[in-house]
C-alpha positions as CSV (number, residue, x, y, z in Angstrom):
1,M,-3.1,-44.9,-62.3
2,D,-6.1,-43.0,-63.5
3,L,-5.6,-40.4,-60.9
4,L,-2.0,-39.9,-62.1
5,K,-3.2,-39.5,-65.7
6,N,-5.8,-37.0,-64.6
7,K,-3.1,-35.0,-62.7
8,K,-1.0,-34.9,-65.9
9,V,-3.9,-33.8,-68.0
10,I,-4.9,-31.1,-65.4
11,I,-1.3,-29.9,-65.2
12,A,-1.0,-29.8,-69.0
13,L,-4.2,-27.8,-69.3
14,A,-3.1,-25.4,-66.6
15,V,0.3,-24.8,-68.4
16,F,-1.5,-24.4,-71.8
17,L,-3.9,-21.8,-70.3
18,L,-1.0,-20.0,-68.7
19,L,0.8,-19.8,-72.0
20,V,-2.3,-18.5,-73.8
21,I,-2.9,-15.8,-71.2
22,T,0.8,-14.8,-71.4
23,A,0.6,-14.6,-75.2
24,I,-2.5,-12.4,-75.1
25,T,-0.9,-10.1,-72.5
26,V,2.3,-9.7,-74.5
27,N,0.4,-9.1,-77.7
28,R,-1.7,-6.3,-76.1
29,K,1.4,-4.6,-74.7
30,N,3.1,-4.8,-78.1
31,D,0.0,-3.2,-79.8
32,A,0.1,-0.3,-77.3
33,D,3.8,0.3,-77.9
34,K,3.5,0.0,-81.7
35,P,4.7,3.0,-83.6
36,A,2.9,4.6,-86.6
37,T,2.9,2.1,-89.5
38,Q,2.6,2.7,-93.2
39,I,-0.7,1.1,-94.4
40,D,-0.6,2.2,-98.0
41,K,1.8,4.2,-100.2
42,G,1.6,7.7,-98.9
43,Q,-0.5,6.9,-95.9
44,T,0.4,6.1,-92.3
45,Y,-1.8,4.8,-89.5
46,D,-1.1,6.5,-86.2
47,P,-2.2,4.3,-83.3
48,D,-2.2,7.1,-80.8
49,S,-4.7,9.3,-82.6
50,D,-6.4,6.3,-84.2
51,S,-6.2,8.1,-87.6
52,T,-4.7,7.7,-91.0
53,I,-2.2,10.4,-91.8
54,S,-1.3,11.4,-95.4
55,D,2.5,10.9,-95.6
56,P,3.7,11.7,-99.1
57,P,6.8,9.9,-100.3
58,G,10.1,11.8,-99.6
59,K,8.6,13.8,-96.7
60,D,9.0,13.2,-93.0
61,N,5.5,14.6,-92.3
62,D,2.5,16.0,-94.0
63,N,2.3,19.8,-93.3
64,Y,-0.9,20.3,-95.4
65,G,0.7,22.9,-97.6
66,T,2.1,25.0,-94.7
67,N,5.7,25.9,-93.9
68,T,7.9,22.8,-94.1
69,D,8.9,23.5,-90.5
70,A,5.4,22.7,-89.3
71,P,5.0,19.4,-87.4
72,N,2.2,17.0,-88.3
73,I,-0.6,17.4,-85.7
74,A,-2.9,14.4,-85.8
75,G,-6.1,13.6,-84.0
76,T,-7.3,17.1,-83.1
77,S,-10.4,16.7,-85.3
78,V,-11.9,14.2,-82.9
79,L,-12.2,17.0,-80.3
80,I,-14.8,18.5,-82.6
81,D,-17.1,15.7,-81.5
82,D,-16.6,16.8,-77.9
83,G,-17.7,20.4,-78.5
84,I,-14.9,22.5,-80.0
85,S,-15.3,24.4,-83.3
86,L,-13.0,24.3,-86.3
87,E,-11.6,27.7,-85.3
88,Q,-10.9,26.4,-81.8
89,E,-9.1,23.4,-83.3
90,D,-6.9,25.8,-85.3
91,S,-6.1,27.8,-82.1
92,L,-5.2,24.5,-80.3
93,K,-2.8,23.7,-83.1
94,F,-1.4,27.2,-82.8
95,A,-0.8,26.7,-79.1
96,L,0.8,23.3,-79.6
97,Y,3.2,24.7,-82.1
98,S,3.9,27.7,-79.8
99,H,5.1,25.3,-77.1
100,F,6.7,22.5,-78.9
101,G,8.0,24.4,-82.0
102,G,8.5,22.9,-85.3
103,Q,10.9,20.5,-87.1
104,S,13.8,23.0,-86.6
105,K,13.3,22.4,-82.9
106,G,12.9,18.7,-83.2
107,T,9.1,18.3,-83.2
108,T,7.9,16.4,-86.3
109,R,4.7,14.8,-85.0
110,I,2.1,15.6,-82.3
111,A,-0.8,13.2,-81.9
112,V,-3.9,13.4,-79.6
113,I,-4.2,10.0,-77.9
114,S,-7.8,9.3,-78.9
115,D,-8.6,6.9,-76.0
116,S,-7.5,9.5,-73.4
117,I,-10.1,12.2,-74.2
118,V,-12.3,13.1,-71.2
119,P,-14.7,16.0,-71.6
120,V,-15.5,17.6,-68.3
121,P,-19.3,17.6,-67.9
122,Y,-20.7,21.1,-68.7
123,D,-22.4,22.8,-65.8
124,P,-25.4,24.9,-67.1
125,N,-25.4,27.0,-64.0
126,S,-21.7,28.0,-64.4
127,T,-20.9,31.5,-65.4
128,S,-17.4,30.6,-66.6
129,G,-18.4,30.7,-70.3
130,F,-16.1,27.8,-71.2
131,G,-16.1,24.0,-71.4
132,T,-13.1,21.8,-70.6
133,I,-11.6,18.7,-72.3
134,N,-8.7,16.8,-70.8
135,F,-6.6,14.5,-73.0
136,R,-3.0,13.3,-73.6
137,I,-0.8,13.9,-76.5
138,K,2.3,12.0,-77.8
139,V,5.1,14.0,-79.3
140,N,7.5,12.4,-81.8
141,L,5.9,9.1,-81.1
142,K,7.5,8.8,-77.7
143,D,7.0,11.6,-75.1
144,T,3.5,11.8,-73.5
145,Y,2.0,15.0,-72.0
146,K,-1.3,15.8,-70.4
147,V,-3.4,18.6,-71.8
148,T,-6.3,20.7,-70.5
149,L,-8.2,22.5,-73.2
150,N,-10.6,25.2,-72.1
151,Y,-12.8,26.2,-75.1
152,Y,-15.0,29.3,-74.9
153,D,-18.6,30.1,-75.9
154,D,-17.4,32.5,-78.7
155,L,-16.4,29.4,-80.7
156,E,-13.0,30.9,-81.5
157,S,-11.1,31.1,-78.2
158,V,-9.2,28.4,-76.4
159,Q,-6.7,28.1,-73.5
160,T,-4.3,25.2,-73.7
161,I,-2.5,24.1,-70.6
162,I,0.2,21.4,-71.0
163,Y,1.4,19.2,-68.1
164,S,4.2,16.7,-67.7
165,T,3.2,13.1,-66.8
166,T,4.0,14.1,-63.2
167,D,1.4,16.9,-63.4
168,Q,4.0,19.7,-63.5
169,Q,2.6,22.6,-65.6
170,L,4.9,23.2,-68.5
171,Y,2.9,25.7,-70.6
172,D,-0.2,27.9,-70.4
173,S,-1.1,29.5,-73.7
174,G,-3.4,32.1,-72.1
175,V,-6.6,32.7,-74.1
176,I,-5.9,32.4,-77.8
177,S,-8.6,33.6,-80.3
178,G,-8.7,33.4,-84.0
179,K,-5.2,32.0,-84.5
180,S,-4.1,29.1,-86.7
181,L,-0.9,27.1,-87.3
182,Q,-0.5,29.1,-90.5
183,D,-0.3,32.4,-88.5
184,K,2.5,30.9,-86.3
185,I,4.8,29.8,-89.1
186,D,4.4,32.6,-91.6
């Protein structure tokens, strides 16, 4: 009789543990698929870029005073920690807008997926004159693309290469120097 009770207790514990593990797994999956959420009036948390975006009432995106056609581009500033300059960040935004276009072409938001950033180790013996960072972006909170960003020693120039999730090259900006999103939309 005690053996039968012990089996019931063991089975109950096993079922309980299985339910707990299932609940944790489902919760993590839901967090990964969670869209941007409003955290305060006029501010939205974007889980892909792990950043807070100013989102004024009555506007679909924050364009920081630029043309209303400009998409919101979030999370590029984190690339500064990996070696690009502010001017190179501006050139990256220019390249992203060049490929994806603006709101008139259906692009409202582009977010650098913060946990996908992988700087390629710099080789001091290389004569290439540029560093490389690989990362993913999410466009309009749904479509994911791979990006290779080559950033040059002049602190202004970048080359942005965008790939599909199946590694098909979709866009190569060529070397862009001294451009900004404002240049593209004016």
